[in-house]
C-alpha positions as CSV (number, residue, x, y, z in Angstrom):
1,M,5.8,14.3,24.0
2,R,2.5,13.3,21.9
3,R,2.5,13.8,18.1
4,R,0.2,13.0,15.6
5,L,1.4,9.9,13.3
6,T,0.0,8.9,10.4
7,F,0.6,5.3,9.0
8,L,0.3,5.5,5.0
9,I,0.3,1.3,4.6
10,G,-0.4,1.0,1.0
11,A,-2.2,-1.3,-0.9
12,H,0.9,-2.4,-3.0
13,K,0.0,-1.7,-6.5
14,T,-1.8,1.8,-5.7
15,A,1.0,4.3,-6.7
16,S,2.3,3.7,-2.8
17,T,5.8,4.3,-4.1
18,H,5.2,7.4,-6.1
19,L,3.5,8.9,-3.0
20,Q,6.5,7.5,-0.9
21,R,9.4,9.0,-3.1
22,A,7.7,12.6,-3.1
23,L,7.2,12.8,0.5
24,V,10.9,11.7,1.3
25,A,12.2,14.0,-1.5
26,Q,10.4,17.0,-0.2
27,R,11.1,16.5,3.7
28,A,13.0,19.4,3.9
29,A,10.2,21.7,2.8
30,L,7.9,20.4,5.3
31,A,10.1,20.5,8.1
32,P,9.8,23.9,9.0
33,A,5.8,23.2,9.4
34,G,6.5,21.0,11.8
35,V,6.3,17.5,9.7
36,G,8.4,14.9,9.8
37,V,8.3,12.2,6.8
38,I,9.8,8.4,7.7
39,G,10.2,6.6,4.6
40,P,9.9,2.9,3.7
41,M,13.9,2.0,4.5
42,P,13.9,2.7,7.9
43,I,10.7,1.2,8.4
44,G,11.4,-2.0,7.4
45,G,14.9,-2.1,8.8
46,T,13.8,-1.2,12.3
47,L,10.0,-1.1,13.2
48,L,9.0,-4.2,11.4
49,P,11.6,-6.2,13.1
50,L,10.5,-4.4,16.4
51,S,6.9,-5.1,16.1
52,E,7.7,-8.7,15.4
53,L,9.2,-8.8,18.7
54,L,5.1,-8.5,20.1
55,R,4.5,-11.6,19.6
56,G,5.6,-12.4,23.2
57,R,9.5,-12.5,22.7
58,A,9.9,-8.6,24.4
59,E,8.5,-6.3,26.8
60,P,5.6,-3.9,25.2
61,D,7.4,-1.3,27.3
62,L,11.1,-1.7,26.1
63,L,10.0,-1.7,22.5
64,A,8.0,1.5,23.1
65,L,11.5,3.2,24.5
66,A,12.9,1.9,21.2
67,S,9.8,3.3,18.9
68,E,10.3,7.0,21.0
69,G,14.1,6.6,19.8
70,F,13.3,5.7,16.3
71,L,10.7,9.0,15.9
72,H,13.4,11.3,17.1
73,K,16.0,9.9,15.2
74,H,13.9,10.0,12.1
75,A,11.6,12.9,12.4
76,G,13.4,14.8,15.1
77,D,10.8,17.1,17.3
78,A,8.3,16.9,14.1
79,E,4.8,16.8,15.8
80,T,3.1,15.6,12.7
81,V,5.0,12.5,11.2
82,V,4.1,10.8,8.0
83,L,5.2,6.8,8.3
84,I,5.1,5.3,4.8
85,N,5.6,1.2,4.3
86,E,3.2,-0.9,2.5
87,N,5.2,-3.9,3.4
88,I,3.3,-3.2,7.2
89,L,0.5,-5.2,5.0
90,S,2.2,-7.5,4.0
91,A,5.7,-8.6,3.0
92,S,5.0,-10.7,0.1
93,L,2.2,-10.7,-2.5
94,A,2.6,-14.3,-3.0
95,P,-0.9,-15.7,-3.3
96,D,-0.9,-17.0,0.7
97,M,-0.1,-13.4,1.6
98,A,-2.3,-11.5,-0.8
99,F,-5.6,-13.2,-1.2
100,K,-5.6,-16.6,0.9
101,D,-8.7,-17.8,1.0
102,G,-10.5,-15.1,-1.3
103,Q,-9.2,-13.1,1.4
104,L,-7.0,-10.0,0.6
105,Y,-4.1,-9.4,3.2
106,K,-5.9,-12.3,5.2
107,F,-2.5,-11.6,8.0
108,A,-2.7,-7.6,7.6
109,P,-4.9,-6.5,10.8
110,Q,-2.5,-8.3,13.4
111,R,0.3,-6.9,11.4
112,V,-0.7,-3.5,11.2
113,K,-1.7,-3.8,14.9
114,R,1.6,-4.7,16.1
115,V,3.0,-1.6,14.8
116,L,0.9,0.3,16.1
117,D,1.2,-1.3,19.3
118,L,4.7,0.5,19.3
119,F,3.6,3.9,20.3
120,P,1.0,4.4,23.0
121,G,0.7,7.8,24.0
122,H,0.3,9.1,20.1
123,D,-2.8,10.0,18.2
124,I,-2.6,7.5,15.2
125,Q,-4.2,7.6,12.1
126,V,-4.0,4.7,9.5
127,G,-4.7,5.5,5.8
128,M,-4.9,3.1,3.0
129,A,-5.3,3.0,-1.0
130,V,-7.7,0.4,-2.5
131,R,-8.1,-0.4,-5.8
132,N,-10.5,-2.6,-8.6
133,P,-9.2,-6.0,-7.6
134,A,-9.6,-6.7,-11.5
135,G,-6.3,-4.4,-11.9
136,F,-5.1,-5.1,-8.3
137,L,-4.7,-8.9,-9.2
138,V,-2.8,-8.1,-12.3
139,S,-0.4,-6.1,-11.0
140,S,0.2,-8.0,-8.1
141,W,1.0,-11.0,-10.1
142,Q,3.3,-8.7,-11.9
143,E,5.2,-7.3,-9.3
144,H,5.6,-10.9,-7.5
145,M,7.3,-12.1,-10.4
146,K,10.1,-9.8,-10.1
147,G,13.5,-11.4,-9.2
148,H,11.7,-15.0,-10.3
149,A,10.7,-17.5,-13.3
150,F,7.8,-15.9,-15.1
151,R,4.7,-17.9,-14.2
152,P,1.6,-17.6,-16.0
153,F,-1.1,-15.2,-14.5
154,R,-3.7,-17.7,-13.9
155,D,-1.1,-20.4,-12.4
156,Y,-1.1,-17.0,-9.9
157,L,-4.2,-17.4,-9.0
158,G,-4.8,-20.9,-8.8
159,T,-7.9,-21.6,-7.7
160,A,-9.1,-18.3,-6.5
161,E,-13.0,-17.2,-6.5
162,V,-12.0,-14.1,-8.2
163,A,-15.9,-12.4,-7.9
164,E,-15.3,-13.0,-4.1
165,I,-12.1,-11.0,-3.5
166,G,-13.0,-7.7,-2.4
167,W,-11.8,-5.3,0.1
168,L,-15.0,-5.0,3.0
169,K,-13.4,-7.7,4.9
170,P,-10.2,-6.8,4.9
171,V,-11.2,-3.7,6.0
172,R,-13.8,-5.0,8.2
173,R,-10.9,-7.0,10.3
174,L,-8.5,-3.9,10.2
175,R,-11.5,-2.0,12.0
176,Q,-11.7,-4.6,14.5
177,A,-7.8,-5.1,15.3
178,L,-7.6,-1.5,15.8
179,G,-10.7,-0.3,17.2
180,D,-11.4,3.1,17.5
181,T,-7.9,4.4,15.7
182,P,-9.1,6.4,12.7
183,I,-9.2,5.2,9.0
184,F,-9.6,6.5,6.0
185,L,-9.0,5.0,2.3
186,W,-9.4,6.5,-1.3
187,R,-9.9,5.0,-4.8
188,Y,-6.0,4.4,-6.5
189,E,-8.3,5.3,-9.6
190,D,-8.8,8.5,-8.1
191,Y,-4.9,9.1,-7.0
192,P,-4.2,11.8,-9.6
193,T,-7.4,14.2,-8.4
194,I,-7.7,12.7,-4.7
195,A,-3.9,13.1,-3.3
196,S,-4.4,16.7,-2.4
197,R,-6.9,15.6,-0.2
198,V,-4.7,13.1,1.0
199,L,-2.0,15.1,1.7
200,H,-4.3,17.4,4.0
201,Q,-5.5,14.2,5.7
202,C,-2.2,13.4,6.5
203,M,-0.6,16.8,7.3
204,G,-3.3,19.6,7.2
205,E,-2.1,22.5,4.9
206,A,1.6,21.6,5.3
207,G,0.1,19.7,2.3
208,A,0.1,22.1,-0.3
209,R,4.1,22.3,0.0
210,I,4.4,18.9,-1.6
211,T,4.7,18.8,-5.6
212,L,4.0,15.3,-7.1
213,P,5.9,13.9,-10.0
214,E,3.9,13.6,-13.5
215,S,5.4,10.1,-14.2
216,A,4.5,6.7,-12.6
217,A,7.3,5.3,-10.3
218,N,6.0,1.7,-11.5
219,P,4.6,2.1,-14.7
220,G,3.2,-1.6,-15.3
221,F,4.1,-4.4,-18.1
222,S,2.4,-3.9,-21.8
223,A,0.9,-7.2,-22.8
224,R,3.8,-7.6,-25.4
225,A,6.4,-7.1,-22.9
226,L,4.8,-9.7,-21.0
227,D,5.3,-11.8,-23.9
228,Y,9.1,-10.6,-24.2
229,L,9.1,-11.7,-19.9
230,A,7.5,-15.1,-21.2
231,E,10.4,-15.9,-23.6
232,V,12.8,-15.0,-21.7
233,G,11.8,-17.0,-19.0
234,Q,12.9,-14.6,-16.2
235,V,11.9,-11.1,-14.5
236,T,15.1,-9.6,-13.8
237,P,16.2,-6.0,-13.2
238,E,17.9,-6.6,-16.7
239,T,15.1,-8.2,-18.3
240,T,12.7,-6.1,-16.7
241,A,14.1,-2.9,-18.0
242,E,14.6,-4.3,-21.7
243,A,10.9,-5.0,-21.7
244,L,10.1,-1.5,-20.3
245,R,12.0,0.1,-22.9
246,R,11.3,-2.4,-25.9
247,F,7.6,-2.5,-25.3
248,P,6.2,0.5,-23.1
249,K,3.0,0.5,-21.9
250,G,1.0,2.9,-24.0
251,P,-1.6,3.1,-27.1
252,G,1.3,1.0,-29.0
253,Y,1.5,-1.6,-26.6
254,P,-1.7,-1.9,-24.6
255,A,-1.8,-3.5,-21.1
256,F,-2.5,-6.8,-20.8
257,Q,-6.2,-8.0,-20.2
258,P,-6.7,-11.4,-18.6
259,W,-10.1,-11.1,-17.8
260,T,-13.9,-12.0,-18.9
261,Q,-16.1,-9.3,-19.8
262,R,-18.3,-11.3,-16.8
263,E,-15.1,-11.4,-14.7
264,K,-14.6,-7.6,-15.2
265,T,-18.2,-6.6,-14.5
266,A,-18.4,-9.1,-11.1
267,M,-15.0,-7.2,-9.8
268,S,-16.1,-3.9,-10.2
269,E,-19.5,-4.4,-9.0
270,R,-18.0,-6.0,-6.1
271,Y,-15.7,-3.0,-5.5
272,D,-18.5,-0.6,-5.8
273,Q,-20.6,-2.3,-3.2
274,D,-17.6,-2.5,-1.2
275,L,-16.7,0.5,-0.8
276,Q,-20.0,1.9,0.2
277,R,-20.7,-0.6,2.6
278,I,-17.4,0.5,4.4
279,A,-18.4,4.1,4.6
280,S,-21.9,3.4,5.3
281,R,-21.1,1.0,8.4
282,G,-18.5,3.1,9.8
283,L,-15.4,0.9,9.1
284,A,-13.6,3.8,7.6
285,R,-13.6,7.6,6.2
286,V,-13.7,7.0,2.3
287,L,-12.2,10.0,1.0
288,H,-13.5,11.4,-2.5
289,P,-12.1,13.7,-4.9
């Protein structure tokens, strides 16, 4: 059975969890339209380990059989299947994984390719949100700290040249790795107004059946909440919940802002230029509101 598969691969900290939860929660509404949704947990528990076996330790044909069984188990006979897991890009937001040598997701292209290679004979497209590095790096730092000791932001960045970090290189490398596989992108900053287009790209008219929650899945920390976590010294589920409760990000407690005006301007200019080049060079289709 030939299916239409859409892999939503993140990126991290681009409202991916918000979209994941909405789709997984409303699978029953999509089933009559022939659309299946496979969320992060089964992908992380099964597909990612299978893809690692493609490093030469197992026969591709046998792995393809396993992936067909995976599709049938989690999506039945759905002709269109949306598979969602940002850890396909990277299993970690540690600096050596998230922006090693000034490159976002340096190891992502081969990680993504190995997953897609599990599904020969299907029509595949890949979707990914991108985000201004100024916000992406701050959010990645906060996410990476969870479950660990507090780490100052500039320590997380290390010697990275932030003005050199952008999306053109990772998307170009992804295009080179995936060949003719269609890739579509959208900006995280457009998410509230672009979500309906993203859903339509994934599943056609069935996307209109999805209602997105109004609240953010992971709202992030205010500057004061981060001060609290620094004082406590550990970013555990308990201290995280307490920081969010006592110092919720909003007008009363502004977001953490580590950048100089020069850094913000450089990153924003690079972000805009990268998206223009990605579109003009045909590296990916860029969705706009």
